N, CA, C, O and the ligand as a Tripos MOL2 file, in Angstrom:
@<TRIPOS>MOLECULE
protein
  233   231    59     0     0
PROTEIN
NO_CHARGES

@<TRIPOS>ATOM
      1 N          -0.2530  -11.6970   -5.7370 N.3       1 MET1
      2 CA         -0.1900  -10.4790   -4.9130 C.3       1 MET1
      3 C           1.1320   -9.7610   -5.1620 C.2       1 MET1
      4 O           2.1980  -10.3760   -5.1490 O.2       1 MET1
      5 N           1.0480   -8.4540   -5.3880 N.am      2 PRO2
      6 CA          2.2970   -7.7290   -5.6650 C.3       2 PRO2
      7 C           3.1920   -7.6370   -4.4350 C.2       2 PRO2
      8 O           2.7400   -7.7040   -3.2920 O.2       2 PRO2
      9 N           4.4420   -7.4840   -4.7130 N.am      3 VAL3
     10 CA          5.4230   -7.3070   -3.6430 C.3       3 VAL3
     11 C           5.9130   -5.8690   -3.6840 C.2       3 VAL3
     12 O           6.3650   -5.3810   -4.7200 O.2       3 VAL3
     13 N           5.8190   -5.2100   -2.5640 N.am      4 TYR4
     14 CA          6.2960   -3.8320   -2.4850 C.3       4 TYR4
     15 C           7.5930   -3.7800   -1.6980 C.2       4 TYR4
     16 O           7.7550   -4.4620   -0.6850 O.2       4 TYR4
     17 N           8.4960   -2.9730   -2.1760 N.am      5 ALA5
     18 CA          9.7500   -2.7860   -1.4570 C.3       5 ALA5
     19 C           9.6440   -1.5040   -0.6350 C.2       5 ALA5
     20 O           9.2280   -0.4560   -1.1290 O.2       5 ALA5
     21 N          10.0230   -1.6180    0.5970 N.am      6 TYR6
     22 CA         10.0200   -0.4570    1.4870 C.3       6 TYR6
     23 C          11.4180   -0.2200    2.0110 C.2       6 TYR6
     24 O          12.2290   -1.1380    2.1360 O.2       6 TYR6
     25 N          11.6730    1.0340    2.3110 N.am      7 GLN7
     26 CA         12.9000    1.3290    3.0290 C.3       7 GLN7
     27 C          12.6390    2.4190    4.0420 C.2       7 GLN7
     28 O          11.9070    3.3740    3.7820 O.2       7 GLN7
     29 N          13.2420    2.2620    5.1880 N.am      8 CYS8
     30 CA         13.0890    3.2360    6.2600 C.3       8 CYS8
     31 C          14.0780    4.3790    6.0630 C.2       8 CYS8
     32 O          15.2740    4.1610    5.8750 O.2       8 CYS8
     33 N          13.5540    5.5960    6.1090 N.am      9 LYS9
     34 CA         14.4350    6.7540    5.9370 C.3       9 LYS9
     35 C          15.1860    7.0780    7.2140 C.2       9 LYS9
     36 O          16.1540    7.8380    7.2080 O.2       9 LYS9
     37 N          14.7280    6.4940    8.3020 N.am     10 ASN10
     38 CA         15.3870    6.7740    9.5720 C.3      10 ASN10
     39 C          16.6170    5.8910    9.7830 C.2      10 ASN10
     40 O          17.7070    6.3870   10.0670 O.2      10 ASN10
     41 N          16.4300    4.5740    9.6410 N.am     11 CYS11
     42 CA         17.5410    3.6780    9.9590 C.3      11 CYS11
     43 C          18.0730    2.9500    8.7360 C.2      11 CYS11
     44 O          19.1040    2.2830    8.8150 O.2      11 CYS11
     45 N          17.3740    3.0710    7.5890 N.am     12 GLY12
     46 CA         17.8710    2.4440    6.3830 C.3      12 GLY12
     47 C          17.4230    1.0010    6.2060 C.2      12 GLY12
     48 O          17.7940    0.3480    5.2300 O.2      12 GLY12
     49 N          16.6380    0.5090    7.1330 N.am     13 HIS13
     50 CA         16.1440   -0.8650    7.0450 C.3      13 HIS13
     51 C          15.3040   -1.0400    5.7780 C.2      13 HIS13
     52 O          14.3790   -0.2630    5.5410 O.2      13 HIS13
     53 N          15.6150   -2.0470    4.9670 N.am     14 ALA14
     54 CA         14.8900   -2.2850    3.7270 C.3      14 ALA14
     55 C          14.3170   -3.6920    3.7380 C.2      14 ALA14
     56 O          14.9580   -4.6330    4.2060 O.2      14 ALA14
     57 N          13.1070   -3.8250    3.2190 N.am     15 PHE15
     58 CA         12.4710   -5.1330    3.1780 C.3      15 PHE15
     59 C          11.3860   -5.1120    2.1160 C.2      15 PHE15
     60 O          11.0370   -4.0620    1.5780 O.2      15 PHE15
     61 N          10.8590   -6.3030    1.8260 N.am     16 GLU16
     62 CA          9.7650   -6.4010    0.8690 C.3      16 GLU16
     63 C           8.5440   -6.9550    1.5710 C.2      16 GLU16
     64 O           8.6510   -7.7880    2.4700 O.2      16 GLU16
     65 N           7.3790   -6.4810    1.1490 N.am     17 GLU17
     66 CA          6.1380   -6.8790    1.7940 C.3      17 GLU17
     67 C           5.1200   -7.2610    0.7240 C.2      17 GLU17
     68 O           4.9210   -6.5280   -0.2450 O.2      17 GLU17
     69 N           4.4840   -8.4020    0.9070 N.am     18 HIS18
     70 CA          3.4000   -8.8060    0.0060 C.3      18 HIS18
     71 C           2.1270   -8.1000    0.4310 C.2      18 HIS18
     72 O           1.6610   -8.2830    1.5560 O.2      18 HIS18
     73 N           1.5610   -7.2980   -0.4520 N.am     19 GLN19
     74 CA          0.3360   -6.5820   -0.1460 C.3      19 GLN19
     75 C          -0.5460   -6.5480   -1.3780 C.2      19 GLN19
     76 O          -0.0640   -6.5840   -2.5100 O.2      19 GLN19
     77 N          -1.8500   -6.4780   -1.1370 N.am     20 SER20
     78 CA         -2.7490   -6.2740   -2.2640 C.3      20 SER20
     79 C          -2.8090   -4.7860   -2.5830 C.2      20 SER20
     80 O          -2.3800   -3.9520   -1.7860 O.2      20 SER20
     81 N          -3.3470   -4.4630   -3.7550 N.am     21 PHE21
     82 CA         -3.4090   -3.0620   -4.1560 C.3      21 PHE21
     83 C          -4.2690   -2.2320   -3.2170 C.2      21 PHE21
     84 O          -4.0870   -1.0200   -3.0990 O.2      21 PHE21
     85 N          -5.2070   -2.8950   -2.5500 N.am     22 SER22
     86 CA         -6.1340   -2.1540   -1.6900 C.3      22 SER22
     87 C          -5.6030   -1.9710   -0.2780 C.2      22 SER22
     88 O          -6.1860   -1.2320    0.5140 O.2      22 SER22
     89 N          -4.5180   -2.6300    0.0370 N.am     23 ASP23
     90 CA         -3.9640   -2.4760    1.3810 C.3      23 ASP23
     91 C          -3.3360   -1.1020    1.5650 C.2      23 ASP23
     92 O          -2.7520   -0.5420    0.6380 O.2      23 ASP23
     93 N          -3.4620   -0.5830    2.7410 N.am     24 ALA24
     94 CA         -2.8110    0.6840    3.0490 C.3      24 ALA24
     95 C          -1.3040    0.4680    3.1030 C.2      24 ALA24
     96 O          -0.8340   -0.5510    3.6100 O.2      24 ALA24
     97 N          -0.5540    1.4240    2.5830 N.am     25 PRO25
     98 CA          0.9000    1.2880    2.6400 C.3      25 PRO25
     99 C           1.4000    1.3040    4.0690 C.2      25 PRO25
    100 O           0.8410    1.9610    4.9470 O.2      25 PRO25
    101 N           2.4560    0.5680    4.2690 N.am     26 LEU26
    102 CA          3.0570    0.5380    5.5980 C.3      26 LEU26
    103 C           3.7210    1.8750    5.9060 C.2      26 LEU26
    104 O           4.1950    2.5730    5.0090 O.2      26 LEU26
    105 N           3.7440    2.2090    7.1660 N.am     27 LYS27
    106 CA          4.3720    3.4660    7.5700 C.3      27 LYS27
    107 C           5.4250    3.2570    8.6330 C.2      27 LYS27
    108 O           6.4560    3.9310    8.6510 O.2      27 LYS27
    109 N           5.1580    2.3250    9.5110 N.am     28 THR28
    110 CA          6.0470    2.1780   10.6590 C.3      28 THR28
    111 C           7.1400    1.1520   10.3930 C.2      28 THR28
    112 O           6.8610    0.0160   10.0110 O.2      28 THR28
    113 N           8.3490    1.5510   10.5940 N.am     29 CYS29
    114 CA          9.4950    0.6750   10.3930 C.3      29 CYS29
    115 C           9.5090   -0.4310   11.4440 C.2      29 CYS29
    116 O           9.4230   -0.1490   12.6400 O.2      29 CYS29
    117 N           9.6160   -1.6810   11.0100 N.am     30 PRO30
    118 CA          9.6550   -2.7810   11.9750 C.3      30 PRO30
    119 C          10.9770   -2.8630   12.7160 C.2      30 PRO30
    120 O          11.0940   -3.5750   13.7130 O.2      30 PRO30
    121 N          11.9570   -2.1450   12.2370 N.am     31 SER31
    122 CA         13.2760   -2.2040   12.8460 C.3      31 SER31
    123 C          13.4430   -1.1520   13.9350 C.2      31 SER31
    124 O          13.8710   -1.4680   15.0450 O.2      31 SER31
    125 N          13.1070    0.0910   13.6250 N.am     32 CYS32
    126 CA         13.3530    1.1620   14.5920 C.3      32 CYS32
    127 C          12.0590    1.7340   15.1680 C.2      32 CYS32
    128 O          12.0940    2.4680   16.1560 O.2      32 CYS32
    129 N          10.9080    1.4030   14.5540 N.am     33 GLY33
    130 CA          9.6390    1.8490   15.1120 C.3      33 GLY33
    131 C           9.2340    3.2540   14.7140 C.2      33 GLY33
    132 O           8.2050    3.7550   15.1690 O.2      33 GLY33
    133 N          10.0280    3.8970   13.8700 N.am     34 GLU34
    134 CA          9.6890    5.2480   13.4190 C.3      34 GLU34
    135 C           8.7650    5.1790   12.2090 C.2      34 GLU34
    136 O           8.8260    4.2230   11.4350 O.2      34 GLU34
    137 N           7.9130    6.1790   12.0410 N.am     35 ASP35
    138 CA          7.0270    6.2300   10.8690 C.3      35 ASP35
    139 C           7.7560    6.8680    9.6910 C.2      35 ASP35
    140 O           7.3870    7.9410    9.2140 O.2      35 ASP35
    141 N           8.7860    6.1890    9.2440 N.am     36 GLN36
    142 CA          9.6420    6.7610    8.2010 C.3      36 GLN36
    143 C           9.7680    5.8370    6.9980 C.2      36 GLN36
    144 O          10.7060    5.9680    6.2110 O.2      36 GLN36
    145 N           8.8390    4.9110    6.8490 N.am     37 LEU37
    146 CA          8.9490    4.0030    5.7170 C.3      37 LEU37
    147 C           8.5830    4.6960    4.4170 C.2      37 LEU37
    148 O           7.6630    5.5130    4.3660 O.2      37 LEU37
    149 N           9.2980    4.3650    3.3990 N.am     38 ARG38
    150 CA          9.0200    4.8850    2.0730 C.3      38 ARG38
    151 C           8.8010    3.6990    1.1380 C.2      38 ARG38
    152 O           9.6220    2.7840    1.0790 O.2      38 ARG38
    153 N           7.6970    3.7230    0.4170 N.am     39 LYS39
    154 CA          7.4430    2.6600   -0.5510 C.3      39 LYS39
    155 C           8.2290    2.9440   -1.8220 C.2      39 LYS39
    156 O           8.2220    4.0600   -2.3430 O.2      39 LYS39
    157 N           8.9010    1.9170   -2.3030 N.am     40 LYS40
    158 CA          9.7400    2.1180   -3.4650 C.3      40 LYS40
    159 C           9.0920    1.4620   -4.6700 C.2      40 LYS40
    160 O           9.1570    0.2420   -4.8190 O.2      40 LYS40
    161 N           8.4730    2.2470   -5.5250 N.am     41 PHE41
    162 CA          7.8380    1.7180   -6.7180 C.3      41 PHE41
    163 C           8.8930    1.3350   -7.7530 C.2      41 PHE41
    164 O           9.9480    1.9590   -7.8640 O.2      41 PHE41
    165 N           8.5730    0.3060   -8.4880 N.am     42 GLY42
    166 CA          9.4070   -0.0450   -9.6320 C.3      42 GLY42
    167 C          10.7040   -0.7360   -9.2710 C.2      42 GLY42
    168 O          11.5620   -0.9270  -10.1330 O.2      42 GLY42
    169 N          10.8610   -1.1080   -8.0310 N.am     43 ASN43
    170 CA         12.1100   -1.7350   -7.6440 C.3      43 ASN43
    171 C          11.9270   -3.1810   -7.1920 C.2      43 ASN43
    172 O          12.8120   -3.7650   -6.5660 O.2      43 ASN43
    173 N          10.7840   -3.7410   -7.5140 N.am     44 VAL44
    174 CA         10.5470   -5.1210   -7.0990 C.3      44 VAL44
    175 C          11.5500   -6.0410   -7.7790 C.2      44 VAL44
    176 O          11.7140   -6.0040   -8.9990 O.2      44 VAL44
    177 N          12.2030   -6.8430   -7.0000 N.am     45 GLY45
    178 CA         13.1560   -7.7850   -7.5490 C.3      45 GLY45
    179 C          14.5610   -7.2450   -7.6330 C.2      45 GLY45
    180 O          15.5070   -7.9900   -7.8860 O.2      45 GLY45
    181 N          14.6990   -5.9600   -7.4220 N.am     46 VAL46
    182 CA         16.0410   -5.3830   -7.4500 C.3      46 VAL46
    183 C          16.7610   -5.6940   -6.1410 C.2      46 VAL46
    184 O          16.2040   -5.5490   -5.0530 O.2      46 VAL46
    185 N          17.9730   -6.1130   -6.2720 N.am     47 VAL47
    186 CA         18.7690   -6.3730   -5.0760 C.3      47 VAL47
    187 C          19.4940   -5.0910   -4.6890 C.2      47 VAL47
    188 O          20.2800   -4.5330   -5.4560 O.2      47 VAL47
    189 N          19.2030   -4.6500   -3.4780 N.am     48 PHE48
    190 CA         19.8740   -3.4480   -3.0060 C.3      48 PHE48
    191 C          21.2470   -3.8190   -2.5020 C.2      48 PHE48
    192 O          21.3880   -4.6500   -1.6050 O.2      48 PHE48
    193 N          22.2270   -3.2210   -3.0640 N.am     49 LYS49
    194 CA         23.5620   -3.5830   -2.6370 C.3      49 LYS49
    195 C          24.4120   -2.3390   -2.3940 C.2      49 LYS49
    196 O          24.2230   -1.2970   -3.0220 O.2      49 LYS49
    197 N          25.3040   -2.4760   -1.5090 N.am     50 GLY50
    198 CA         26.2110   -1.3800   -1.2050 C.3      50 GLY50
    199 C          25.5490   -0.3170   -0.3640 C.2      50 GLY50
    200 O          24.3530   -0.3810   -0.0800 O.2      50 GLY50
    201 N          26.3250    0.6410    0.0220 N.am     51 SER51
    202 CA         25.7880    1.7550    0.7840 C.3      51 SER51
    203 C          25.6170    2.9390   -0.1540 C.2      51 SER51
    204 O          26.0840    2.9100   -1.2930 O.2      51 SER51
    205 N          24.9660    3.9520    0.3150 N.am     52 GLY52
    206 CA         24.7900    5.1490   -0.4880 C.3      52 GLY52
    207 C          23.5340    5.1270   -1.3150 C.2      52 GLY52
    208 O          23.2410    6.1010   -2.0080 O.2      52 GLY52
    209 N          22.7800    4.0460   -1.2660 N.am     53 PHE53
    210 CA         21.5730    3.9230   -2.0470 C.3      53 PHE53
    211 C          20.4930    4.8710   -1.5310 C.2      53 PHE53
    212 O          19.6220    5.2970   -2.2900 O.2      53 PHE53
    213 N          20.5500    5.1950   -0.2620 N.am     54 TYR54
    214 CA         19.5640    6.1020    0.2900 C.3      54 TYR54
    215 C          20.2110    7.3900    0.7830 C.2      54 TYR54
    216 O          19.5720    8.1900    1.4660 O.2      54 TYR54
    217 N          21.4640    7.5840    0.4400 N.am     55 SER55
    218 CA         22.2070    8.6680    1.0750 C.3      55 SER55
    219 C          21.9300   10.0260    0.4420 C.2      55 SER55
    220 O          22.3320   11.0530    0.9900 O.2      55 SER55
    221 N          21.2510   10.0500   -0.6990 N.am     56 ASN56
    222 CA         21.1020   11.3210   -1.3740 C.3      56 ASN56
    223 C          19.7670   12.0010   -1.1270 C.2      56 ASN56
    224 O          19.4500   12.9780   -1.8060 O.2      56 ASN56
    225 N          18.9740   11.5200   -0.1770 N.am     57 ASP57
    226 CA         17.7430   12.2550    0.1240 C.3      57 ASP57
    227 C          17.6770   12.6380    1.5810 C.2      57 ASP57
    228 O          16.5970   12.7180    2.1660 O.2      57 ASP57
    229 N          18.8230   12.8720    2.1580 N.am     58 LYS58
    230 CA         18.8270   13.3330    3.5420 C.3      58 LYS58
    231 C          18.6280   14.8340    3.5710 C.2      58 LYS58
    232 O          18.6000   15.4330    4.6470 O.2      58 LYS58
    233 ZN         13.7520    2.2460   10.6830 Zn       59 ZN59
@<TRIPOS>BOND
     1     1     2 1
     2     2     3 1
     3     3     4 2
     4     3     5 am
     5     5     6 1
     6     6     7 1
     7     7     8 2
     8     7     9 am
     9     9    10 1
    10    10    11 1
    11    11    12 2
    12    11    13 am
    13    13    14 1
    14    14    15 1
    15    15    16 2
    16    15    17 am
    17    17    18 1
    18    18    19 1
    19    19    20 2
    20    19    21 am
    21    21    22 1
    22    22    23 1
    23    23    24 2
    24    23    25 am
    25    25    26 1
    26    26    27 1
    27    27    28 2
    28    27    29 am
    29    29    30 1
    30    30    31 1
    31    31    32 2
    32    31    33 am
    33    33    34 1
    34    34    35 1
    35    35    36 2
    36    35    37 am
    37    37    38 1
    38    38    39 1
    39    39    40 2
    40    39    41 am
    41    41    42 1
    42    42    43 1
    43    43    44 2
    44    43    45 am
    45    45    46 1
    46    46    47 1
    47    47    48 2
    48    47    49 am
    49    49    50 1
    50    50    51 1
    51    51    52 2
    52    51    53 am
    53    53    54 1
    54    54    55 1
    55    55    56 2
    56    55    57 am
    57    57    58 1
    58    58    59 1
    59    59    60 2
    60    59    61 am
    61    61    62 1
    62    62    63 1
    63    63    64 2
    64    63    65 am
    65    65    66 1
    66    66    67 1
    67    67    68 2
    68    67    69 am
    69    69    70 1
    70    70    71 1
    71    71    72 2
    72    71    73 am
    73    73    74 1
    74    74    75 1
    75    75    76 2
    76    75    77 am
    77    77    78 1
    78    78    79 1
    79    79    80 2
    80    79    81 am
    81    81    82 1
    82    82    83 1
    83    83    84 2
    84    83    85 am
    85    85    86 1
    86    86    87 1
    87    87    88 2
    88    87    89 am
    89    89    90 1
    90    90    91 1
    91    91    92 2
    92    91    93 am
    93    93    94 1
    94    94    95 1
    95    95    96 2
    96    95    97 am
    97    97    98 1
    98    98    99 1
    99    99   100 2
   100    99   101 am
   101   101   102 1
   102   102   103 1
   103   103   104 2
   104   103   105 am
   105   105   106 1
   106   106   107 1
   107   107   108 2
   108   107   109 am
   109   109   110 1
   110   110   111 1
   111   111   112 2
   112   111   113 am
   113   113   114 1
   114   114   115 1
   115   115   116 2
   116   115   117 am
   117   117   118 1
   118   118   119 1
   119   119   120 2
   120   119   121 am
   121   121   122 1
   122   122   123 1
   123   123   124 2
   124   123   125 am
   125   125   126 1
   126   126   127 1
   127   127   128 2
   128   127   129 am
   129   129   130 1
   130   130   131 1
   131   131   132 2
   132   131   133 am
   133   133   134 1
   134   134   135 1
   135   135   136 2
   136   135   137 am
   137   137   138 1
   138   138   139 1
   139   139   140 2
   140   139   141 am
   141   141   142 1
   142   142   143 1
   143   143   144 2
   144   143   145 am
   145   145   146 1
   146   146   147 1
   147   147   148 2
   148   147   149 am
   149   149   150 1
   150   150   151 1
   151   151   152 2
   152   151   153 am
   153   153   154 1
   154   154   155 1
   155   155   156 2
   156   155   157 am
   157   157   158 1
   158   158   159 1
   159   159   160 2
   160   159   161 am
   161   161   162 1
   162   162   163 1
   163   163   164 2
   164   163   165 am
   165   165   166 1
   166   166   167 1
   167   167   168 2
   168   167   169 am
   169   169   170 1
   170   170   171 1
   171   171   172 2
   172   171   173 am
   173   173   174 1
   174   174   175 1
   175   175   176 2
   176   175   177 am
   177   177   178 1
   178   178   179 1
   179   179   180 2
   180   179   181 am
   181   181   182 1
   182   182   183 1
   183   183   184 2
   184   183   185 am
   185   185   186 1
   186   186   187 1
   187   187   188 2
   188   187   189 am
   189   189   190 1
   190   190   191 1
   191   191   192 2
   192   191   193 am
   193   193   194 1
   194   194   195 1
   195   195   196 2
   196   195   197 am
   197   197   198 1
   198   198   199 1
   199   199   200 2
   200   199   201 am
   201   201   202 1
   202   202   203 1
   203   203   204 2
   204   203   205 am
   205   205   206 1
   206   206   207 1
   207   207   208 2
   208   207   209 am
   209   209   210 1
   210   210   211 1
   211   211   212 2
   212   211   213 am
   213   213   214 1
   214   214   215 1
   215   215   216 2
   216   215   217 am
   217   217   218 1
   218   218   219 1
   219   219   220 2
   220   219   221 am
   221   221   222 1
   222   222   223 1
   223   223   224 2
   224   223   225 am
   225   225   226 1
   226   226   227 1
   227   227   228 2
   228   227   229 am
   229   229   230 1
   230   230   231 1
   231   231   232 2
@<TRIPOS>SUBSTRUCTURE
     1 MET1         2 RESIDUE 1 A MET
     2 PRO2         6 RESIDUE 1 A PRO
     3 VAL3        10 RESIDUE 1 A VAL
     4 TYR4        14 RESIDUE 1 A TYR
     5 ALA5        18 RESIDUE 1 A ALA
     6 TYR6        22 RESIDUE 1 A TYR
     7 GLN7        26 RESIDUE 1 A GLN
     8 CYS8        30 RESIDUE 1 A CYS
     9 LYS9        34 RESIDUE 1 A LYS
    10 ASN10       38 RESIDUE 1 A ASN
    11 CYS11       42 RESIDUE 1 A CYS
    12 GLY12       46 RESIDUE 1 A GLY
    13 HIS13       50 RESIDUE 1 A HIS
    14 ALA14       54 RESIDUE 1 A ALA
    15 PHE15       58 RESIDUE 1 A PHE
    16 GLU16       62 RESIDUE 1 A GLU
    17 GLU17       66 RESIDUE 1 A GLU
    18 HIS18       70 RESIDUE 1 A HIS
    19 GLN19       74 RESIDUE 1 A GLN
    20 SER20       78 RESIDUE 1 A SER
    21 PHE21       82 RESIDUE 1 A PHE
    22 SER22       86 RESIDUE 1 A SER
    23 ASP23       90 RESIDUE 1 A ASP
    24 ALA24       94 RESIDUE 1 A ALA
    25 PRO25       98 RESIDUE 1 A PRO
    26 LEU26      102 RESIDUE 1 A LEU
    27 LYS27      106 RESIDUE 1 A LYS
    28 THR28      110 RESIDUE 1 A THR
    29 CYS29      114 RESIDUE 1 A CYS
    30 PRO30      118 RESIDUE 1 A PRO
    31 SER31      122 RESIDUE 1 A SER
    32 CYS32      126 RESIDUE 1 A CYS
    33 GLY33      130 RESIDUE 1 A GLY
    34 GLU34      134 RESIDUE 1 A GLU
    35 ASP35      138 RESIDUE 1 A ASP
    36 GLN36      142 RESIDUE 1 A GLN
    37 LEU37      146 RESIDUE 1 A LEU
    38 ARG38      150 RESIDUE 1 A ARG
    39 LYS39      154 RESIDUE 1 A LYS
    40 LYS40      158 RESIDUE 1 A LYS
    41 PHE41      162 RESIDUE 1 A PHE
    42 GLY42      166 RESIDUE 1 A GLY
    43 ASN43      170 RESIDUE 1 A ASN
    44 VAL44      174 RESIDUE 1 A VAL
    45 GLY45      178 RESIDUE 1 A GLY
    46 VAL46      182 RESIDUE 1 A VAL
    47 VAL47      186 RESIDUE 1 A VAL
    48 PHE48      190 RESIDUE 1 A PHE
    49 LYS49      194 RESIDUE 1 A LYS
    50 GLY50      198 RESIDUE 1 A GLY
    51 SER51      202 RESIDUE 1 A SER
    52 GLY52      206 RESIDUE 1 A GLY
    53 PHE53      210 RESIDUE 1 A PHE
    54 TYR54      214 RESIDUE 1 A TYR
    55 SER55      218 RESIDUE 1 A SER
    56 ASN56      222 RESIDUE 1 A ASN
    57 ASP57      226 RESIDUE 1 A ASP
    58 LYS58      230 RESIDUE 1 A LYS
    59 ZN59       233 GROUP 0 **** ****
């Protein structure tokens, strides 16, 4: 099963979720409860480090 990386645009919470291709993408952030999750393609296995990784799409 593929692992998808998500990050919340509201609070910056990032996590990975095991989902099948047919599963609907997650929308609601488990941290802040806002529907601001963004699925990050192509970043499976990448370690997010430092700040500023999400700072350029505000
Ligand atoms: Zn959030």
